[in-house]
MARLO-694810 format. One record per residue (C-alpha): residue in three letters; chain; x, z, y. Coordinates in steps of 0.02 Angstrom, whole numbers, m for minus. Each point is the difference from the previous one (the first is absolute). Example, Ala and Ser with C-alpha at 12.3 -4.5 7.8 and 13.67 -1.06 7.14 Angstrom:
residues 2
SITE ALA A 615 390 m225
SITE SER A 69 m33 172
//
This chain:
residues 820
SITE MET A m2986 m327 1025
SITE PRO A 97 113 129
SITE LEU A 155 m18 m112
SITE VAL A m19 m190 13
SITE PHE A 3 m1 188
SITE PHE A 151 123 m3
SITE VAL A 98 m108 m121
SITE VAL A m35 m160 101
SITE SER A 67 86 157
SITE VAL A 158 59 m98
SITE VAL A 32 m179 m54
SITE LEU A m26 m65 177
SITE GLY A 121 131 62
SITE VAL A 132 m54 m125
SITE LEU A m22 m185 51
SITE ALA A 5 43 187
SITE ALA A 161 99 m24
SITE ARG A 84 m146 m80
SITE GLY A m33 m102 157
SITE GLY A 78 135 103
SITE CYS A m27 187 31
SITE PRO A 67 143 107
SITE GLY A 132 122 m66
SITE LEU A m33 130 m130
SITE PRO A m26 142 123
SITE VAL A m139 m94 83
SITE LEU A m82 m39 m166
SITE LEU A 9 181 m56
SITE ALA A m84 51 167
SITE CYS A m136 m131 m35
SITE ASP A m24 76 m171
SITE GLY A m24 171 69
SITE ALA A m125 m65 128
SITE GLY A m96 m97 m133
SITE LEU A m7 151 m114
SITE LEU A m63 111 141
SITE ALA A m134 m126 46
SITE ALA A m52 m12 m180
SITE LEU A m22 190 m16
SITE LEU A m97 8 166
SITE SER A m115 m140 m44
SITE TRP A m31 77 m172
SITE ARG A m57 167 82
SITE LEU A m103 m85 133
SITE GLY A m78 m125 m118
SITE ARG A 32 m150 111
SITE GLY A 125 m141 8
SITE ARG A 65 35 m173
SITE GLN A 29 m182 m45
SITE ALA A 90 m36 162
SITE ALA A 112 151 m24
SITE ALA A 37 m51 m181
SITE VAL A 43 m177 55
SITE ALA A 119 66 135
SITE LEU A 84 121 m123
SITE GLY A 16 m137 m133
SITE LEU A 81 m119 129
SITE ALA A 128 129 50
SITE LEU A 37 53 m180
SITE GLY A 17 m176 m59
SITE ALA A 129 m43 141
SITE THR A 94 160 m33
SITE ARG A 10 m33 m189
SITE TYR A 72 m173 35
SITE ALA A 129 69 117
SITE LEU A 56 129 m127
SITE ALA A 14 m138 m133
SITE LEU A 133 m103 93
SITE PRO A 173 38 m62
SITE ALA A 141 46 115
SITE ILE A 144 m127 m35
SITE ASP A 154 108 46
SITE ALA A 169 32 m75
SITE GLY A m84 106 m132
SITE HIS A m113 m139 m59
SITE LEU A 49 m128 m135
SITE ALA A m67 m149 98
SITE HIS A 130 41 140
SITE TYR A 132 m73 m120
SITE ASN A m88 m161 m42
SITE ASP A 110 m155 13
SITE THR A 159 101 23
SITE GLY A 97 m43 m155
SITE LEU A 24 67 m171
SITE VAL A m70 177 m28
SITE LEU A m14 126 m146
SITE VAL A m170 93 6
SITE ARG A m40 153 m101
SITE ALA A m184 3 m30
SITE TRP A m135 37 m126
SITE VAL A m134 m113 m74
SITE ALA A m152 41 100
SITE GLU A m130 m117 m82
SITE GLU A m25 m72 m169
SITE PRO A 121 m145 m30
SITE LEU A m79 m168 6
SITE LEU A 54 m137 m120
SITE ARG A 7 m167 92
SITE GLY A 54 m129 m129
SITE GLY A 185 4 m18
SITE TYR A 34 147 109
SITE THR A m70 177 40
SITE GLN A m59 50 174
SITE LEU A 34 184 42
SITE THR A m67 99 146
SITE LEU A 138 130 42
SITE GLU A m13 153 109
SITE ALA A 171 17 90
SITE LEU A 98 158 m6
SITE SER A 166 m52 70
SITE LEU A 99 m150 46
SITE GLU A 187 m35 m12
SITE ARG A 79 m129 114
SITE ALA A 181 m28 38
SITE GLY A 44 160 m90
SITE GLN A m126 105 97
SITE VAL A m150 89 m81
SITE ILE A m153 17 106
SITE SER A m161 89 m39
SITE VAL A m144 m120 29
SITE ARG A m189 m15 m27
SITE GLY A m109 m149 m31
SITE ARG A m43 m118 m145
SITE LEU A 74 m163 m61
SITE LEU A m52 m133 m126
SITE ALA A 138 m50 m119
SITE ASP A 1 m147 m120
SITE ALA A 100 47 m157
SITE PRO A 34 m81 m170
SITE PRO A m137 41 m126
SITE TYR A 117 102 m109
SITE PRO A 39 139 m4
SITE ALA A m181 61 34
SITE PHE A m35 134 132
SITE GLU A m142 127 14
SITE TYR A m84 94 139
SITE GLY A 108 145 56
SITE ASP A 168 m75 m50
SITE VAL A 140 40 123
SITE VAL A 103 m159 23
SITE LEU A 145 m74 98
SITE ALA A m46 m168 76
SITE GLU A 140 m111 68
SITE GLY A m37 m157 98
SITE LEU A m47 m73 169
SITE LEU A m147 77 97
SITE ALA A m114 m123 83
SITE SER A m157 4 103
SITE PRO A m157 m26 m113
SITE ALA A m54 m166 76
SITE GLU A 170 m77 m13
SITE GLY A 14 m131 m139
SITE ASP A m187 11 m38
SITE ARG A m120 m143 19
SITE THR A m108 86 130
SITE SER A 22 145 115
SITE SER A m165 75 m61
SITE TYR A 98 58 m156
SITE GLY A 103 108 120
SITE GLU A m157 72 69
SITE TYR A m66 33 m176
SITE LEU A 155 98 m43
SITE ALA A m7 96 168
SITE GLN A m173 61 m59
SITE GLN A 87 84 m143
SITE GLY A 139 72 107
SITE VAL A 128 m130 m58
SITE LEU A 107 m59 145
SITE SER A 153 m57 m94
SITE ARG A 37 m118 m147
SITE MET A 147 m20 m113
SITE PRO A m32 m174 m85
SITE ARG A 144 2 m121
SITE ALA A 37 184 m42
SITE SER A 125 75 m121
SITE ILE A m89 154 m65
SITE MET A 66 141 m104
SITE ARG A m101 153 m58
SITE VAL A 84 167 35
SITE GLY A m134 127 m39
SITE SER A m185 37 22
SITE ARG A m106 112 116
SITE PRO A m68 160 m74
SITE GLY A m180 60 16
SITE ALA A m165 m1 m91
SITE ILE A m70 m141 108
SITE VAL A 148 m111 m40
SITE ALA A m16 35 m185
SITE LEU A m186 m38 3
SITE ARG A 23 m165 90
SITE ARG A 142 m49 m119
SITE ALA A m112 37 m147
SITE ALA A m140 m106 79
SITE GLY A 122 m144 31
SITE ARG A 57 5 m186
SITE LEU A m182 3 m58
SITE LYS A m38 m150 110
SITE THR A 148 m95 m73
SITE ARG A m58 46 m180
SITE ALA A m174 m60 46
SITE ARG A 64 m171 63
SITE VAL A 111 m20 m155
SITE ALA A m153 40 m105
SITE ILE A m107 m126 89
SITE ASP A 136 m129 m21
SITE SER A 14 43 m185
SITE VAL A m189 m16 m34
SITE LEU A m37 m156 103
SITE PRO A 97 m157 41
SITE ASN A 54 m42 175
SITE PRO A m58 m44 131
SITE GLU A m160 83 m59
SITE ALA A 96 165 m21
SITE GLY A 73 m18 174
SITE LEU A m176 m25 74
SITE LEU A m64 158 m90
SITE SER A 152 105 53
SITE GLY A m35 m52 180
SITE MET A m187 49 m11
SITE LEU A 24 164 m96
SITE LEU A 172 66 53
SITE GLY A 9 m71 180
SITE LEU A 171 m81 m45
SITE ASP A 74 m137 104
SITE HIS A 93 m154 m61
SITE THR A m88 m3 m167
SITE LEU A m44 m185 19
SITE PRO A 113 m146 29
SITE ALA A 9 m68 179
SITE ASP A m93 m160 m40
SITE LEU A m147 99 m73
SITE GLN A m3 120 149
SITE GLU A m10 m157 109
SITE ALA A m146 m63 m103
SITE PHE A m91 163 25
SITE ARG A 26 m12 186
SITE ARG A m61 m178 10
SITE ALA A m149 43 m106
SITE GLY A m47 147 111
SITE LEU A 11 124 m152
SITE THR A 147 107 58
SITE HIS A m118 150 10
SITE ILE A m17 m3 m187
SITE ILE A 181 45 m31
SITE VAL A 3 157 109
SITE ILE A m73 173 m28
SITE SER A m167 13 86
SITE GLY A m151 109 16
SITE TYR A m64 m62 m166
SITE ASN A 147 84 m89
SITE ILE A m37 158 86
SITE GLY A m183 m7 m34
SITE LEU A 40 m31 m182
SITE VAL A 112 156 m10
SITE LEU A m143 106 82
SITE THR A m129 m79 m111
SITE LEU A 96 43 m161
SITE PHE A 6 183 51
SITE LEU A m184 5 50
SITE LEU A m42 m61 m173
SITE GLY A 64 169 m58
SITE ARG A m136 93 98
SITE HIS A m106 3 m157
SITE LEU A 138 99 m88
SITE VAL A 55 118 140
SITE ARG A m83 62 165
SITE ARG A m22 m137 131
SITE GLN A 105 98 123
SITE MET A 146 1 m125
SITE ALA A m10 m185 m32
SITE LEU A m3 m35 187
SITE SER A 149 118 27
SITE ALA A 93 m88 m139
SITE GLY A m45 m169 78
SITE VAL A 76 52 165
SITE VAL A 162 52 m81
SITE ALA A 3 m159 m106
SITE ILE A m21 m110 158
SITE GLY A 138 86 85
SITE ALA A 114 m11 m151
SITE TYR A m43 m181 m30
SITE ALA A 37 m49 182
SITE GLN A 168 88 m10
SITE PHE A 38 m81 m168
SITE VAL A m34 m177 58
SITE GLY A 76 24 172
SITE ALA A m101 50 159
SITE ALA A 7 m173 83
SITE PRO A m131 m9 144
SITE PRO A m140 m77 m106
SITE VAL A 27 125 m135
SITE ALA A 8 145 119
SITE ARG A m160 m56 87
SITE ALA A m98 m21 m161
SITE ALA A 69 166 m71
SITE LEU A m47 101 157
SITE MET A m176 m77 1
SITE GLY A m19 38 m183
SITE ILE A 52 183 27
SITE VAL A m126 16 143
SITE PHE A m140 m71 m112
SITE ALA A 47 123 m139
SITE LEU A 16 150 121
SITE GLY A m172 m30 76
SITE PRO A m102 58 m147
SITE LEU A 121 144 m30
SITE LEU A m29 63 178
SITE GLY A m190 m32 m10
SITE ARG A 11 m147 125
SITE ARG A m53 m180 m15
SITE SER A 144 m120 13
SITE HIS A m13 m127 140
SITE SER A 101 m160 m26
SITE LEU A 45 m33 183
SITE THR A 49 178 19
SITE ALA A 110 m3 m154
SITE LEU A 89 m156 66
SITE ALA A 24 83 169
SITE PHE A 75 153 m87
SITE ALA A 120 m109 m102
SITE THR A 50 m95 156
SITE LEU A 34 164 93
SITE VAL A 110 75 m137
SITE MET A 102 m163 m17
SITE VAL A 23 m16 190
SITE ALA A 50 180 20
SITE ALA A 125 m21 m140
SITE ASN A 74 m158 70
SITE PRO A m78 m88 155
SITE LEU A 103 m152 m38
SITE THR A m116 m32 m147
SITE LEU A m119 m82 122
SITE TRP A 116 m148 5
SITE SER A 14 m18 m188
SITE VAL A m83 m164 m53
SITE SER A m57 78 m165
SITE PHE A m83 143 93
SITE GLN A m85 m115 125
SITE LEU A m68 m110 m145
SITE SER A m62 152 m99
SITE LEU A m80 75 157
SITE ALA A m85 m159 52
SITE ALA A m68 m35 m176
SITE THR A m67 175 m21
SITE LEU A m81 0 170
SITE GLY A m77 m166 m36
SITE LEU A m73 59 m164
SITE LEU A m63 158 78
SITE LEU A m85 m81 149
SITE MET A m54 m175 m61
SITE GLU A m16 m2 m186
SITE ARG A m163 97 m15
SITE ARG A m81 m96 145
SITE LEU A 49 m169 m66
SITE ALA A m57 51 m178
SITE GLU A m170 43 72
SITE HIS A m8 m170 87
SITE PHE A 54 m90 m157
SITE ALA A m131 93 m106
SITE ALA A m134 m46 128
SITE LEU A 58 m186 m12
SITE ALA A 3 7 m189
SITE ALA A m175 72 m3
SITE ALA A m69 m131 115
SITE GLY A 98 m143 m83
SITE GLY A m68 10 m172
SITE SER A 71 12 m172
SITE ALA A 151 m113 39
SITE TRP A 60 118 139
SITE ARG A m32 152 m111
SITE ARG A 102 m76 m143
SITE ALA A 138 m42 123
SITE GLY A 1 179 59
SITE ARG A 8 70 m176
SITE LEU A 146 m124 m41
SITE LEU A 103 42 154
SITE GLY A m35 182 m2
SITE ASP A 48 134 124
SITE GLY A 183 m25 m33
SITE PHE A 6 m177 78
SITE LEU A m93 56 152
SITE CYS A 124 150 21
SITE THR A 143 m125 m13
SITE VAL A m75 m116 132
SITE VAL A m25 146 117
SITE ALA A 177 72 m29
SITE GLN A 81 m170 28
SITE ALA A m101 m33 158
SITE ALA A 48 171 65
SITE THR A 187 m27 m36
SITE LEU A 1 m184 58
SITE PRO A 58 39 180
SITE VAL A 145 110 m66
SITE ILE A 60 m132 m121
SITE TRP A m14 m137 133
SITE HIS A 99 106 123
SITE HIS A 142 47 m116
SITE PHE A 20 m146 m114
SITE GLY A m75 m153 87
SITE GLU A m70 m55 m165
SITE LEU A m175 m1 m74
SITE SER A m47 m17 m181
SITE VAL A m134 m134 m18
SITE VAL A m36 27 m187
SITE SER A m8 188 13
SITE PRO A m191 18 m17
SITE LEU A 3 m112 m156
SITE SER A 146 83 m77
SITE ASN A m69 176 27
SITE ALA A m169 m50 m71
SITE LEU A 87 m61 m157
SITE VAL A 108 157 m36
SITE LEU A m81 151 85
SITE TRP A m125 28 m138
SITE LEU A 146 20 m121
SITE GLN A 88 137 91
SITE PRO A m100 156 m57
SITE ALA A 22 m40 m183
SITE LEU A 181 m57 33
SITE LEU A 49 168 74
SITE LEU A m86 103 m133
SITE CYS A 67 m100 m147
SITE GLY A 174 m11 85
SITE ALA A 7 188 28
SITE ALA A m52 33 m180
SITE ALA A 137 m118 m60
SITE ALA A 135 82 113
SITE LEU A m49 176 m61
SITE GLY A m5 m60 m181
SITE GLY A 174 m78 19
SITE LEU A 68 163 67
SITE VAL A m72 97 m148
SITE TRP A 25 m125 m142
SITE LEU A 63 m177 23
SITE PRO A m112 m83 m136
SITE LEU A m155 80 79
SITE GLY A 50 m67 173
SITE ARG A 26 m174 m71
SITE ALA A m173 4 m83
SITE LEU A m83 56 160
SITE GLY A 105 m132 93
SITE TRP A m99 m134 m90
SITE LEU A m153 59 96
SITE ALA A 87 m9 168
SITE TRP A 89 m163 m19
SITE PRO A m140 m125 9
SITE ALA A m58 67 170
SITE LEU A 177 9 66
SITE ARG A 36 m177 m60
SITE LEU A m157 m72 74
SITE THR A 38 85 166
SITE LEU A 173 m82 3
SITE LEU A m71 m166 m48
SITE VAL A m121 3 149
SITE VAL A 143 55 113
SITE GLU A 120 m138 m61
SITE TRP A m140 m131 11
SITE SER A m62 45 171
SITE GLY A 172 33 71
SITE ARG A 62 m171 m49
SITE LEU A m140 m89 95
SITE PRO A 77 m93 147
SITE TRP A m138 62 115
SITE ALA A 2 180 m67
SITE SER A 61 73 164
SITE ALA A 9 m70 178
SITE SER A 137 45 129
SITE VAL A m75 39 168
SITE PRO A 71 60 169
SITE ARG A 21 190 m4
SITE LEU A m144 94 86
SITE GLY A 50 104 152
SITE THR A m31 187 6
SITE ALA A m128 m15 136
SITE TRP A m99 m125 m105
SITE VAL A 4 121 m150
SITE TRP A m73 139 109
SITE ALA A m130 m118 71
SITE ILE A m60 m53 m176
SITE TYR A m11 176 m60
SITE ALA A m94 48 155
SITE ALA A m121 m146 m28
SITE LEU A m27 52 m182
SITE ALA A m30 181 50
SITE LEU A m127 m59 131
SITE GLY A m84 m108 m133
SITE VAL A m15 149 m121
SITE PHE A m69 108 142
SITE LEU A m131 m126 43
SITE LEU A m53 m26 m178
SITE GLU A m15 189 m25
SITE ARG A m108 17 154
SITE ALA A m113 m142 m60
SITE ARG A m16 83 m166
SITE GLU A m44 163 79
SITE ARG A m137 m85 107
SITE ARG A m74 m84 m151
SITE ALA A m4 163 m93
SITE ALA A m85 87 149
SITE ALA A m131 m138 23
SITE PRO A m175 29 m76
SITE PRO A m20 m94 m168
SITE ALA A m101 m158 0
SITE PRO A m169 9 m88
SITE GLU A 18 m57 m178
SITE VAL A m91 m158 m55
SITE PRO A m47 m3 m184
SITE PRO A 85 m145 m86
SITE LEU A m103 m142 m76
SITE PRO A m7 7 m190
SITE ALA A 122 m123 m78
SITE ALA A m11 m87 m163
SITE PRO A 106 77 m128
SITE ARG A 152 m95 m49
SITE ALA A 139 27 m127
SITE ALA A 156 88 70
SITE PRO A 155 m106 0
SITE PRO A 128 53 m129
SITE SER A 141 96 78
SITE ALA A 153 80 m71
SITE THR A 0 191 m10
SITE ARG A 150 103 49
SITE PRO A 51 26 m184
SITE GLN A m8 m185 m23
SITE TRP A 110 m32 149
SITE VAL A 124 132 m67
SITE ALA A m2 m84 m166
SITE LEU A 29 m170 78
SITE ALA A 149 69 103
SITE GLY A 72 77 m158
SITE LEU A m10 m164 m96
SITE GLY A 82 m85 150
SITE LEU A 143 122 m3
SITE LEU A 18 m17 m188
SITE GLY A 7 m189 22
SITE VAL A 141 21 126
SITE ALA A 91 111 m125
SITE LEU A m24 m122 m146
SITE TRP A 54 m146 106
SITE GLY A 160 92 59
SITE ALA A 37 47 m182
SITE GLY A m29 m172 m70
SITE ILE A 119 m90 122
SITE ALA A 139 128 m28
SITE LEU A 10 m8 m189
SITE PRO A 147 m83 m80
SITE ASP A m28 m190 m19
SITE GLY A 133 m43 m127
SITE ARG A 123 m68 134
SITE THR A 157 72 84
SITE HIS A m23 47 181
SITE VAL A 151 36 118
SITE THR A m72 58 170
SITE PHE A 108 18 151
SITE LEU A m95 131 96
SITE ASP A m16 m9 189
SITE VAL A 83 164 45
SITE GLY A 76 m46 165
SITE GLN A 187 2 22
SITE GLY A 48 45 m176
SITE ASP A m18 m51 m184
SITE ALA A m132 40 m133
SITE VAL A m32 m113 m146
SITE LEU A m131 41 m131
SITE ILE A 12 m86 m168
SITE ARG A m149 8 m123
SITE SER A 17 m67 m176
SITE PRO A m133 m97 m95
SITE SER A m59 156 m81
SITE GLY A 0 105 156
SITE ARG A 173 91 m4
SITE THR A 65 27 174
SITE VAL A 172 6 83
SITE LEU A 24 45 184
SITE VAL A 162 m58 80
SITE ASP A 34 95 162
SITE GLY A m129 79 111
SITE GLY A 21 m51 183
SITE PRO A 27 117 146
SITE ASP A m181 66 20
SITE PRO A m85 99 m141
SITE THR A m171 m26 80
SITE VAL A 17 m191 1
SITE LEU A 72 m7 m178
SITE LEU A m140 110 m76
SITE ALA A m129 m107 85
SITE ARG A 75 m159 m63
SITE LEU A 16 71 m175
SITE GLY A m182 56 1
SITE ARG A m48 m179 39
SITE ALA A 113 m79 m133
SITE LEU A m44 116 m145
SITE PRO A m167 43 m79
SITE PHE A m80 146 96
SITE TRP A 10 114 m153
SITE GLN A 185 m31 m38
SITE ARG A 109 149 44
SITE THR A 151 m48 m107
SITE ILE A 152 m107 29
SITE ASP A 113 m36 m147
SITE ILE A 164 m27 90
SITE VAL A 52 34 178
SITE VAL A 161 m85 58
SITE ALA A 105 60 150
SITE THR A 122 m144 41
SITE HIS A 95 110 120
SITE ALA A m20 149 114
SITE ASP A m40 m80 167
SITE ALA A m158 71 82
SITE ASP A m84 m169 6
SITE HIS A 2 m9 m189
SITE LEU A m6 183 m62
SITE THR A m113 96 115
SITE GLY A m165 m74 m67
SITE LEU A 52 31 m181
SITE LEU A 0 189 32
SITE ALA A m182 0 32
SITE VAL A m28 m99 m161
SITE LEU A 92 133 m99
SITE GLU A m106 132 81
SITE ARG A m169 m89 m33
SITE TYR A 18 m108 m156
SITE GLU A 52 38 m176
SITE VAL A 161 m90 m19
SITE GLY A 73 m45 m167
SITE ALA A 182 m23 48
SITE ALA A 107 m24 154
SITE VAL A 142 m124 13
SITE GLN A 144 6 129
SITE PRO A 172 m80 23
SITE PRO A 162 98 m37
SITE GLY A 68 109 140
SITE LEU A m165 24 101
SITE GLU A 73 74 162
SITE ARG A m43 182 45
SITE GLY A m121 40 146
SITE ASP A m168 78 38
SITE LEU A m96 m148 m79
SITE VAL A 101 2 m158
SITE ARG A m6 187 m14
SITE ARG A m190 m8 10
SITE TRP A m2 m144 m124
SITE GLU A 95 105 m127
SITE GLU A m105 156 30
SITE LEU A m163 m94 m32
SITE LEU A 74 m75 m160
SITE ALA A 52 170 m61
SITE GLU A m167 81 48
SITE ARG A m106 m128 m88
SITE GLY A 113 m23 m151
SITE ILE A 24 m187 32
SITE PRO A 141 m71 m101
SITE ARG A 136 m83 106
SITE VAL A 92 m158 m52
SITE THR A 160 m63 88
SITE ALA A m3 m185 m11
SITE TRP A 149 m123 25
SITE ARG A 42 m176 m56
SITE GLY A m66 m28 m173
SITE TRP A m141 125 2
SITE ARG A m160 m78 m64
SITE ALA A m179 57 m21
SITE ALA A m134 m91 m106
SITE LEU A m171 28 71
SITE GLY A m99 m92 m139
SITE ASN A m81 m170 m5
SITE GLY A 170 m85 29
SITE LEU A 27 84 170
SITE THR A 176 66 26
SITE LEU A 93 90 141
SITE GLU A 190 m25 7
SITE ALA A 131 76 116
SITE LEU A 135 m118 65
SITE HIS A 85 110 127
SITE PRO A 93 115 29
SITE VAL A 124 19 m140
SITE ALA A 24 164 m97
SITE GLY A 82 133 101
SITE ALA A m16 m87 173
SITE ARG A m38 118 137
SITE ALA A 12 4 189
SITE LEU A 130 109 82
SITE PRO A m57 138 119
SITE GLY A m63 m83 161
SITE GLU A 10 m174 m82
SITE ASP A m147 m124 18
SITE LEU A m118 20 m146
SITE ASN A m72 m176 4
SITE PRO A 139 m88 m99
SITE TYR A m33 122 m144
SITE SER A m188 m33 m15
SITE LEU A m77 m29 m165
SITE VAL A m34 m184 m34
SITE LEU A m138 m35 m124
SITE ARG A m53 m161 m89
SITE VAL A m185 m3 m58
SITE GLU A m37 m132 m137
SITE ALA A m166 m49 m80
SITE GLU A m63 m159 m85
SITE GLY A 165 m87 40
SITE GLN A m14 37 187
SITE ALA A 112 119 95
SITE VAL A m12 99 162
SITE LEU A 161 63 76
SITE LEU A m5 165 100
SITE THR A 155 21 103
SITE ALA A m43 159 101
SITE ASP A 125 11 142
SITE ILE A 160 m74 m67
SITE ASP A 115 m95 117
SITE ALA A 101 m165 m13
SITE ASP A 146 86 m89
SITE ALA A m111 68 m136
SITE GLU A m78 m174 m16
SITE ARG A 171 m79 m22
SITE ARG A 41 123 m140
SITE LEU A m163 m43 m88
SITE VAL A 32 m186 15
SITE ALA A 184 25 m57
SITE ASP A m53 93 m153
SITE ARG A m111 m146 m57
SITE LEU A m151 114 m21
SITE PRO A m174 m80 m39
SITE LEU A m54 m11 180
SITE GLY A m118 m144 m8
SITE ALA A m176 48 51
SITE ALA A m158 m88 60
SITE VAL A m30 144 126
SITE LEU A 129 87 101
SITE LYS A m27 164 94
SITE VAL A 115 m33 147
SITE ALA A 132 138 22
SITE HIS A m10 127 143
SITE HIS A m160 m67 83
SITE GLY A 81 m164 41
SITE ALA A 157 67 87
SITE GLY A 128 m126 55
SITE GLY A 136 79 m101
SITE ALA A m76 m44 m172
SITE THR A m89 m144 m83
SITE SER A 158 m110 m3
SITE GLU A 1 m184 m44
SITE ALA A 96 31 m162
SITE PHE A m120 127 m53
SITE LEU A m151 m111 37
SITE TRP A 80 m143 m95
SITE ALA A 23 117 m153
SITE VAL A m182 67 8
SITE HIS A m85 m162 59
SITE PRO A m165 85 43
SITE ALA A m161 m99 24
SITE ALA A m74 147 105
SITE ALA A 87 130 106
SITE ILE A m89 160 43
SITE ILE A 54 103 151
SITE SER A m63 180 13
SITE VAL A 9 35 186
SITE GLY A m90 93 134
SITE SER A m82 m86 151
SITE ASP A 88 22 164
SITE ASN A 144 93 m83
SITE THR A 149 47 111
SITE PHE A 132 m74 m118
SITE GLY A m43 m184 33
SITE HIS A m46 m23 m183
SITE PRO A m13 m128 m72
SITE ALA A 157 m77 78
SITE PRO A m13 m183 54
SITE ALA A 157 m42 m98
SITE ALA A m75 71 m162
SITE LEU A m159 m100 27
SITE ASP A 103 m158 30
SITE ARG A 95 26 m163
SITE LEU A m160 28 m97
SITE ARG A m76 m158 73
SITE GLY A 160 m93 m45
SITE ALA A m15 56 m177
SITE GLY A m177 m72 m7
SITE ALA A m85 168 m22
SITE SER A m178 34 59
SITE ILE A 9 159 110
SITE TRP A m134 135 m6
SITE ARG A 7 153 116
SITE THR A m99 162 m18
SITE ASP A m11 19 184
SITE LEU A m96 m161 12
SITE CYS A m87 m16 m169
SITE GLY A m34 189 m45
SITE ALA A 28 40 m185
SITE ILE A 72 m149 m100
SITE GLU A m43 m8 m184
SITE VAL A 91 m105 m129
SITE VAL A m105 m33 m157
SITE ILE A 84 m57 m159
SITE ASP A m84 m64 m157
SITE GLU A 28 m130 m133
SITE ALA A m55 m137 124
SITE GLY A 134 42 128
SITE LEU A 11 95 161
SITE GLN A m111 22 148
SITE VAL A 21 85 170
SITE HIS A m142 78 92
SITE ALA A m1 82 175
SITE ALA A m118 135 59
SITE ARG A m22 m81 170
SITE PRO A m16 m186 40
SITE CYS A 175 m65 40
SITE GLU A 103 m156 m16
SITE PRO A 167 28 m85
SITE SER A 146 m80 92
SITE GLY A 118 m119 m79
SITE ARG A m43 m134 m124
SITE ALA A m167 4 m97
SITE LEU A 14 107 m153
SITE PRO A 9 m109 m155
SITE LEU A m97 130 m98
SITE ALA A m185 45 10
SITE ALA A 4 93 166
SITE THR A m158 73 73
SITE PRO A 15 75 179
//
């Protein structure tokens, strides 16, 4: 307990210093005085706690003062908002993939401005294209405009979050070139760990469909942006965000696995190996505040038996907090650290006491209460305690409370132990031998799928979360003070009851024997749960099987194109992939059977990032039969990576122009109408007019896919009298005003027009003029930003259009069987 008092005083010293503190010389003098008082009190045996508190306050204030950077001419932040600069730096953290771009944390070495080279220190966060890929330790040249972290962000709290990591500058649109790498064993080790993590994520994506694979990657590898934004929002509204982050359960699982080996080796060796494994795992997944806290506590618990001492939970938490604050006092203002600390404190201080009260109520309440206790289990009570403990922090920072959180947690928490174990086995199996990983993935998929179903269902409820005025800091402290007082009073009452003499026992009256009510045993509950998961798997398999019809699905991938074509027998063609690989993989995982890891044909209509970027992830994670592209695909980092992947995986490449045709069976054909043979863009010329235009035909119905062609390309198609007539038109270039001309619409005469477009895009798509021309042509207009994924189903009876979300297509009513 002395360590607890000392750590509390250190934290209070840091908090007090943020409000204002004297200069560093005065603080150092206070440190000396506090240390002298501690030594004297230790010898005299009196006033130890007071001296420890005084020393902790002084040390905390001093550590905060030392953590504040000096923004001078030698610091990178001094040059924020001063114009174009060229920064020589090295990649100081693992690169983060954020959809269509990569986020790099760079440690600056020098800066060139107006022809002058200046040695600088400090970190910046740079947003770079996804290709070429960078690694930890790469030395780079980054050119762009430096900005303050909060500038251009939605909230200034993001700037504070970056400041906790020492990042005081941003380069939102950076041009980055690799010029070398830093030497050293530590760099080599971290680069190897980063490559292993990338391999592990690719293995998970190869053995499981998305978004289930993305959920597992977040839970096992600590990766960010593994789920689409809409699904992350559903997790937040359902109060289940804690599931997709590394937590104490992961650390406990690592330690438990090594403790199982104590039957094979000496217990001390197993514990020592567990300590090393915890440290290695924490570094592997990234030592974010919750991970660092859990890892440090796990190491303390493992070291206790090694040193012949009993581990004390509160002391372990105090030690972890002390180490983290000493390393970086700004961690105290990290929201993730505050949530982790509050949840852990709540569990340590309240969970056991509430469990005792609940057990007493269950014993007094009869069989119904006992059955309820067995059904809910300890996990539900732990969740309630953790959520109650973190409620003030969430209320203060976000001003939003999840109403359905207790229900959603009760529905999915019991799945998580089996999910992690089976998921880890599938990931390891995928790294060793892909077929083995896929077989093990069948065990993990039902639990992952059921978790996502609960999240999507509860997150869609209109009353899932409630917006409330943000709680002030003083109120947060007051609530936690009241909770601490309540715990203290309950503990004193428990001690008084334990010290009171026991009441004389009264022998119970004999009761007539009666038959015990039937109750399900634990094996029966496990069997029922297994049958339920099997039912989920069979249901998912049944609805995903080929149904003898042609399906053309316009996937909702934001501001980009991605069209999935499935033949009546199940053959698949993917035309374009959108700008975000995470979103595309999640949409494919929903559209295809969960076991399908093959795509027969992948088509890149042109090399723009909003069409090609997502396809690179498909080449990495799916078995692709062939790749189709237009002639003269322009060079660039994306195209270079496209060609590398095709060569690495031995995927045959087909160059398609007007007249190319593919028969997919069951009367389904794919025909290229544009461009003509040999057509190619000149260096620097717009690629859109040279996009590959495809006509899909089945059962006498046609769907025209126009990619990003412009009005000039449309005029050439009309002038050449090509078979343009189609019931469904994929509107060119996301509904831009420079395409979808009246003459072209007259030639196509579509009944339905599909616009693949991102909500709130900065391009103004779809343009009002294009929408007016579509309405004038009598087409029913469907938009992915409003309707989600839009599926066109073709069979011998005709054509139907379905939307993933309820929406009303604009324009005239569709004369076909349309089901929004």
